[in-house]
N, C-alpha and C positions, 0 to 999 in steps of 0.2 A: 700706380704705386709711386708715392712721393717719399722724399727723404728730407731729413732736417738740414737746413743750409748751414748749421753751426757745427754739428758733429758727424753728420752723415748717416745716423740711424734711420732706419725705416719708420715712417710717420703711421701711427695707428689711425684708422679711419675715425674721423670725428673728435680726435684729441685736440685740445687747445694748446697743450704744452708738450714738448718732446719728452718722452719718458726716459731718456737717457741723460740729457743735460739741462732740462728745464726750459729751453727756448721757447718763447711766445710766438706761436703760429699766427696769431691775430695781427702781429705786426709785419708779417711777411710782405703784404702788398704795399704798405707804407714805406718800408725799407727799400723795396725794390725800386719804388719811385723815386726816392731820395738818393739812391746809389746808382741811378741809371747813368748819370754822367760821369761818375768816378768809379774806379774798380776797388772800393773799399770793402774789406771783409768784415765780417761780424766779429766783434771782439768779445772777450769774456765779460767785460763791464756792461755790455749791453743786454746780457742775458739776466732775466730776473731770478731772484732767489725764491724758487718755487719748490714746495715739497714734491717728492716723486709720487707719480700716480700709483705706484705699486708699494705699498707700506706693509705687506704681509700681515695685515691685521687678523685675517682668519687663522693663520698658522699660529700667530701669537695667542689668540684666544683658546684655540684647540690644544696648544702646548700647555698652557696653564691648568686647563681642566684635566688633561692628561697627567700632569705632574701631581695632582692631587688624587686623582682616582687610580691611575695606572702609571706609576713612576717609571717604568721602563719605557713606555711610549712617550712620557714627558722628556726623557733624556733624548730620545730620537728626534723629537720636534726641536729641542734645544740645539742639538748638532746641526739640524738643518738650518736653523735661523742664524747660528754662528757662521756658516758658510756663505752667507748672503753678503752683498757689498754695501747694503745700507747700515749705518752705524747704530741707528735705533733697533734694527732687527738683531744685531749682534748683542746689544745690551740685553735685550729681552731673552735671547737664547742662553745667555749666561745665568740670568735669574731663574729661568725655567730648569736648567740643569741642577743649579743649587738647590731649588725648591724640591725637585724630584729626589735628590740624594737625601735631604733631611727627611721627607716623608718616608722613603724607604728605610732609613735608619730607625725612624720611630716605630714603623710597623714590626721590624725585627726585634726591636727592643720589647715591644708589647707581646710578641708571640714567645719569647723567651722566659717571660715571667709566669 
């Protein structure tokens, strides 16, 4: 079991980047050689700006589908996405909840006519 030298998170087998901080594991060997004479730590500036491996894509798609077909489940998926740490997931969670409420309102209005 290996860990990220930057944040200490457990490294997923075969991953090129840390799922927690985006650290590039491909540079581990090169950095160890360059840092062997000094005790320098990895700084935030040396970590590339990499999109997280976990983007919640499946949850977003399923949330939008449920928002249109079954608004109650759309709200549940929206709440799930809002509670994630990723800002993009939070944005989609809010959109899914809004869409679910609009669809629900339209369906109630259509039933009352």
